Structures are given as structure tokens and as C-alpha cells.
C-alpha positions as CSV (number, residue, x, y, z in Angstrom):
1,M,0.3,-0.1,0.1
2,T,0.9,3.6,-1.0
3,L,1.4,6.7,0.5
4,E,-0.2,7.9,-2.4
5,K,-3.3,5.6,-1.8
6,L,-3.7,6.0,2.1
7,V,-3.8,9.9,1.4
8,R,-5.7,10.0,-1.8
9,D,-8.3,7.5,-1.6
10,E,-11.3,8.6,-0.6
11,W,-13.0,4.9,0.5
12,M,-9.3,4.3,2.3
13,N,-9.9,7.3,4.0
14,A,-13.2,6.9,5.3
15,V,-12.4,3.2,6.5
16,I,-9.5,5.0,8.6
17,G,-11.2,7.8,9.5
18,W,-14.0,5.7,11.0
19,S,-12.1,3.8,12.9
20,L,-10.4,6.9,14.3
21,T,-13.8,8.8,14.8
22,G,-14.1,4.4,16.6
23,I,-11.5,5.2,19.0
24,V,-12.7,8.7,20.3
25,A,-16.2,7.7,20.9
26,L,-15.3,5.1,23.0
27,G,-13.0,7.0,24.8
28,A,-16.1,9.2,25.2
29,I,-18.2,6.9,27.2
30,E,-14.7,5.6,28.9
31,S,-14.7,9.4,30.1
32,I,-18.9,9.3,30.7
33,L,-18.4,6.1,32.5
34,T,-15.7,7.1,34.9
35,G,-17.3,10.5,35.7
36,V,-15.5,12.8,34.0
37,L,-18.3,14.5,32.0
38,L,-16.7,17.3,30.5
39,W,-14.4,16.0,28.7
40,G,-15.9,12.9,27.9
41,G,-18.7,15.5,26.4
42,F,-16.0,17.5,24.5
43,E,-15.3,13.6,22.9
44,L,-19.0,13.5,21.6
45,V,-18.6,17.1,20.0
46,I,-15.3,16.0,18.2
47,V,-17.2,12.4,16.9
48,A,-20.3,14.5,16.0
49,M,-18.8,17.3,14.2
50,V,-16.8,14.2,12.3
51,S,-20.4,12.3,11.5
52,V,-21.8,15.7,9.8
53,P,-21.1,15.2,6.5
54,A,-21.6,11.9,5.7
55,L,-25.1,12.5,7.3
56,I,-26.0,15.3,5.6
57,T,-24.5,14.0,2.6
58,S,-25.6,10.6,3.2
59,D,-22.5,8.8,1.7
60,W,-20.1,7.5,4.4
61,T,-17.1,8.3,2.7
62,A,-17.5,12.1,3.6
63,M,-15.5,12.6,6.3
64,V,-12.5,15.2,6.2
65,P,-8.5,13.9,5.8
66,W,-7.9,11.0,8.3
67,P,-4.4,12.5,9.5
68,L,-6.0,15.1,11.1
69,L,-8.4,12.3,12.5
70,A,-5.2,11.0,13.6
71,V,-4.5,14.4,15.9
72,A,-7.7,13.8,18.0
73,T,-7.7,10.0,18.4
74,L,-4.6,10.8,19.6
75,S,-5.2,13.1,21.8
76,V,-7.9,11.2,23.7
77,V,-5.4,8.4,24.1
78,A,-3.3,11.1,25.8
79,G,-5.5,12.1,27.6
80,V,-6.4,8.4,28.7
81,A,-2.7,7.6,29.3
82,G,-2.0,10.1,32.0
83,F,-1.2,13.0,29.9
84,P,-1.3,16.6,32.0
85,S,-5.2,17.5,31.0
86,E,-4.2,20.8,29.7
87,T,-2.2,19.7,27.0
88,V,-4.8,17.3,25.8
89,V,-7.7,19.8,26.0
90,Y,-4.7,22.7,23.7
91,L,-4.4,20.0,21.3
92,A,-8.1,18.7,20.9
93,V,-9.5,22.3,20.6
94,V,-6.7,23.2,17.9
95,T,-7.8,19.6,15.7
96,L,-11.7,20.5,16.7
97,A,-11.4,23.6,15.0
98,L,-9.4,22.3,12.0
99,I,-11.9,19.7,11.7
100,V,-14.2,22.9,11.6
101,V,-12.4,24.3,8.9
102,V,-12.4,21.6,7.0
103,E,-15.4,20.6,6.5
104,L,-16.3,24.8,5.8
105,E,-13.9,24.2,3.2
106,T,-14.5,20.8,1.1
107,F,-18.4,19.4,2.1
108,A,-20.1,23.6,1.6
109,S,-20.1,25.8,-0.8
110,V,-16.9,27.9,1.2
111,E,-13.8,28.6,-0.7
112,L,-11.2,29.8,1.1
113,S,-7.6,30.4,0.5
114,R,-4.9,27.7,2.6
115,R,-3.6,30.9,4.6
116,F,-6.6,31.9,5.1
117,A,-8.2,28.8,6.1
118,V,-5.0,28.8,8.8
119,A,-6.2,32.2,9.7
120,F,-10.2,30.9,9.9
121,A,-8.8,27.7,12.1
122,V,-6.8,29.9,14.4
123,L,-9.8,31.9,14.8
124,T,-12.5,29.3,15.5
125,T,-9.4,27.9,18.2
126,M,-9.6,31.4,20.1
127,A,-14.1,30.7,20.4
128,L,-14.3,27.0,20.5
129,Q,-11.3,27.3,23.5
130,A,-13.7,30.6,25.2
131,L,-16.3,28.1,25.7
132,W,-14.6,25.3,26.5
133,T,-13.6,28.0,29.4
134,I,-17.7,29.4,29.4
135,T,-18.2,25.2,29.8
136,Q,-15.3,24.4,32.6
137,F,-16.8,27.8,34.7
138,Y,-19.7,26.3,34.9
139,S,-18.5,23.5,35.7
140,D,-17.4,24.3,38.6
141,Q,-19.6,26.7,39.9
142,W,-22.5,23.5,39.5
143,F,-20.9,20.3,39.9
144,G,-18.0,21.3,42.4
145,T,-15.0,20.7,40.0
146,E,-11.6,23.3,39.9
147,Y,-11.3,23.5,36.8
148,L,-10.5,27.7,36.5
149,R,-7.9,27.6,39.3
150,S,-6.3,30.9,38.6
151,Q,-6.6,34.4,36.1
152,T,-2.9,33.8,35.5
153,E,-3.8,29.8,34.0
154,L,-7.0,30.9,32.5
155,Q,-4.9,33.5,30.3
156,W,-2.3,31.2,29.3
157,D,-4.4,28.6,28.5
158,F,-5.9,31.2,25.7
159,V,-1.9,31.7,24.8
160,I,-1.1,28.8,24.5
161,V,-3.8,27.4,22.6
162,T,-3.2,30.0,19.7
163,V,0.6,29.0,19.5
164,V,-0.8,25.6,19.4
165,G,-3.2,26.9,16.7
166,L,-0.9,28.7,14.6
167,V,1.7,25.5,14.0
168,L,-1.2,22.8,13.9
169,G,-2.6,24.9,10.9
170,G,0.5,25.9,9.5
171,L,1.4,21.4,9.5
172,F,-2.4,20.8,8.0
173,Q,-1.5,23.5,5.4
174,W,1.6,22.0,4.7
175,Y,-0.1,18.3,4.4
176,A,-2.4,19.8,2.5
177,D,-0.3,21.4,-0.3
178,R,1.8,18.9,-0.7
179,F,-0.7,16.2,-0.3
180,E,-4.1,16.9,-1.4
181,P,-6.2,14.7,0.5
182,A,-8.9,12.8,-0.4
183,G,-11.9,15.4,-0.9
184,A,-10.1,18.3,-2.0
185,V,-9.3,15.7,-4.9
186,A,-12.5,15.8,-5.9
187,R,-12.2,19.6,-6.0
188,A,-9.3,20.3,-7.5
189,A,-10.8,18.0,-10.6
190,N,-13.6,20.1,-11.1
191,G,-11.0,23.3,-10.8
192,T,-12.4,24.5,-8.5
193,E,-9.6,24.8,-5.7
194,S,-9.2,28.0,-4.1
195,P,-5.1,29.3,-5.0
């Protein structure tokens, strides 16, 4: 099996992608059963976002490139393996933002230049981090959790997630320019690929 087939073949992308999505779903169930409801809910949001194109188009192969889903799965597995929750959340928030941007660009009539897509992904990352912070605040208020410990830590969370968003967005731009992943292939063939 060649790297070209792994990256460009829509059927292969879907098989690998759904397998990775299944791992994220299992991680969500595990989190919910062990009482980590907030993280489990976030993982379910990732699964839902990944599933939206397939549900709307009724085509099981309609999904984002599997390397992006591999990063989401990595964040779930890292959380289960005991990595610091802040690091895992940064990676998961950035990945969710990239999934949203890639789905808009690939499955909607939205056309974004690659550089603008990265900038938009970073802005989406910051917005998702804000929603995550609000969710943590209400979890602390209603359920007695202690996610938010200080304002300084909260501010650093925004700085770090923005930097991670820039790095991961840049890596994904490099990947998309180099490999033309599944989903983008059909658009390039139709001449609708954005510069």
C-alpha cells in the first residue's frame, strides 16, 4: 500500500477515519463512565462534528482527511494514558477547530485560500477555547469541579492554544499543499480549488 493511496483514496480515508472516530467515541464513553463528564462531552462533540458530512450527504466516505482525525484520536489516547489534561485539551480544541474549517472548505460552498483557512482555524480555535472556558466555569459552579484555578492560568491557556493552533494549522497547510488529501481531490479535478 502506497502513501499516495493512503492519503488520496476516499474509500481508504473513510475506513481509517471511521476507525479513528470509533476510538474517539470509545474514549468518550470511557470518560463518561468514569465520571469525567466534561471531557466525555467534548469527545462526543468531536465525534458529532466528524459525522456531520456523512449524515448530511448520506455518503459514508464523506469525511475529513484521516491524519486530522489521527490528531484527535491522539488527544483522546493521551488523555487516557495520563498526559496532563491541559496539553490534551489544547490539542483537542485545535483539532476540533481544524475539523470545522476543513469541513466548511471541503463539503460546503465556502472557498478559502490555504493561508486564510489557517488564520480562520486559529480564530475558530480561540472561539472554541472561550466556549471551553465558559463550560469549565459553569462546571466549577454547578458540579464543584476545579478546572479554573487562577486568572493567570486562564490567560496562559488562551496564549498556548493560539500558538498550538498556528503550529498545527501550518502543519495541516503543508500537508494539504503536499498531498492533496481525499475530498480536496474532487474539487481540484473540477477546477474549483482555491489558490
